[in-house]
N, C-alpha and C positions, 0 to 999 in steps of 0.2 A: 504494500499499499505506500502511495507517496506520502511524502513528509507532510505536505500542505493538505492533504487530506485528511489525515490522521490529526492534525491540528485542529481542523475545521469540526471534525466529528467531537472532538474533545471540548471544543467551545460550545456547541450546540448541547452537549450532554451537560455542561456545568450550567449554562443558561436556563434550561428545562428545570434542574435542579433548584437554582435561585429562585426562580419563579414561585415555587411552592415552599421555599424556606429563606425568603428574603431577609430575614431578621438574624441570620446566624451562617452556620457551617457552609452549606453551597453558596452562599451570597459571599462570603469570605474567600472561598476558593475561587471563584469568578473573579474577584478584585485582584487577587495574587496573579492569575493568569492572565489577565488584562494587562497589568502592569510589568510583565515580562519578570517576575521576581524567580529567580532560579530555585527549582524544586529543592535542592540541599540547603538552602538558607531561609525557608519559609517559615520553618520553627522560630526563626529569631522574631517574627511578628507575633508571638503568643507568649508574652512576658508572665511569668508566674506572681511576679510582685504587683502591686498597685501603685500608682502614683510615679509611674516611671516616665523617662523622657527620651524622645526621638529626635535627633537632629538631621535635617533633612538638606543637603546641599548638593545640587540646585533643586527647588521644588518644581518648576517648570509647569507642568499641567496637574500637578498635585495628585497623581494617581498614588503614590507612595505615602503622600501625607494623608490622603484619605484612608488609606489602611491602617496606619497608625493611629487615627482617630476612631476608626470603627473598633480598635481594640484599646480605647480608652487611655491611649498614651497623650502626653502633653507633647506640643510640637514647636520647635524652633526652626523656621523655615528660610531659607536664603534663595533669593531669586533676584537677577540683576536685570531681566529682561523686561523692560517697559510695559510692553504688551502684555505679558504673562503676570507681570505685577499687578496691574488694575484688575484682573480677573481674579487674582487671588485675594487680594484686599476685599473685593465685593463678596465673593464666595465665603470667606471665613469672617467677615465683619462683625457677626455675633457670637463667634466664638472665642471665649476667652482663654482656651487652651491652646490655641493657635498664635504663635509669636512670629510675624513676618519681618524679615530684614530686606530692605531694598538693596542689597550689596551681593557681589562676588566675594568669596573668601581667599586667603591666601596666608602666608606667614609674616605679613606684614602690612601696614596700613597704607595705601597709596591710591591713586587713581590711573583708570585704564580705559582706552576705547573699547567699547562694547559693540560687535558686529552682528548684524541680524537682517532677517528679509521682513521688512516691515508690512508688506502685504500678506504675510503668513501668520495668521493669528496664533498657531500654537508651533512656534520655530525651535524643534527640539535640536537642530544643529546650531543654533546661535553660539556664538564664542568670543571670547577676548584674544584669540590668537589671530593676529593680522595674517601671517602666512596661510592659514586655514580658509580665511574669509576670501583672500586674494585667489586661492584655488577654486573656492566655490563663489564665483564671480557675480552670482546673483545676490549676494549679501553685502550690498552697497550703502546700507544703512548704518549710521555709526551715532553713537552716543557715549558720552563719557559717565563713567559710574565710579562709585567708590569701592574700593577692594577693603576688606576689613580682615584683621588677624583672627581667625576663628578661635585659637587658644585663649585670646583675650576675653572673647565674648563668653566663653565656657566658664572661664575664671571670675568674671563680672556678674553675668545675668543668672548663670544656673548653678554653679556649686556653693555660692554663700547662702543659697536658700535650701541647702541640704538635700536636692533634687538628685535622685539615682538617675543616671544615663543609661539606658537601656541600649540604644542602637545608635551609631552614626554613620551616616551614608554619604560618601563622597564621590560624586559624579559631576565634576567640576571642569570638565573639559580643557585642561591644562594644568593647574596647580596641584593635583593631588600629591606629587612628591615632595613639594615643599610644605603641604600642611600636614602630611604623614610624618614627615621629619620633625616638624615643630612640635607635634604632638607627643612625640618621642622625647624630644629635647625636655619638655616640660613636665613629662611623666604623666599625662593627662591620661595616657591609654589605660592607667590603673584605675581610673575612675569611669571608665566606659566597659559595658559589658561586651559589645559587640561592635568592631568597626569594619564596615564592608567599602570596598574600594573598586573603581572602574579607572584602570591606569591609564586607559587612551595612547598606547604605545605610539599610534600613527602620528601624534603630534611631535615625536621626538625623533631626532636622527641618531641620538645616541641611547634610545630607549633601552636596549639590551644591558648596557652598563649601568643605567638607573635601576632597573629592575634587580640586576645582579648585587648591587650596592645596599638596596633597601632591604631585600631578602636576608642578606647578609647580616644586617644590623636587627633584623627581627629576631633571627637567630640566636645572635651573639646576647642579646637582652632577654632571651627566653620569653619572648611574647607570644601569647597563644591567641589573642582575641582580634588579631588583623588578617583580613581575608582580602587577598588581592585580585581575586576573580569574580566581582560581583556581576558583571554581564560578559 
């Protein structure tokens, strides 16, 4: 059976289950499937503890944020795309458990140009990497965004309130290596149960070296909660 047909049948199966069980299990499974959450990591969205935090970098079309909220996690969401940001603010305007930051994240505070396709409402390929924007020639729209140091936000806005960080998702189209190394430098990984990362090797000419060095550092520090194969 072709893979596309198998996936289609699986989605129809999940949808039929969600219709009759929209409040819980089948609907939850459909949400995970729709967001392309890898099966081996879906357990991470079922926290055993109450009052835990999910950090979503970047939130974009909020599929993952919705899953976290469905499971009653408090969300700190980062999204620099102006189009997505307007919709995020509208969607969660009355949800006090979702904190939205109009920023990209990195290992320092600065400003940078953000490239996207203004005519595309949900531009999941928007980027702060100029080279990628030039390759994808239709991304001619550019705005300047504030880049914030994620470790500072964690130390300032989350940990002082004695909140437990259950999951950190890094899908940030360029700065993953900087952020992870900073998280390790600050020993903040000890305050986070799970850290999942999409490393975006295609953005780096020296990606093999970056991956090798990061994996070596994770191993040397005996870190067991950082996963580098999110998508």
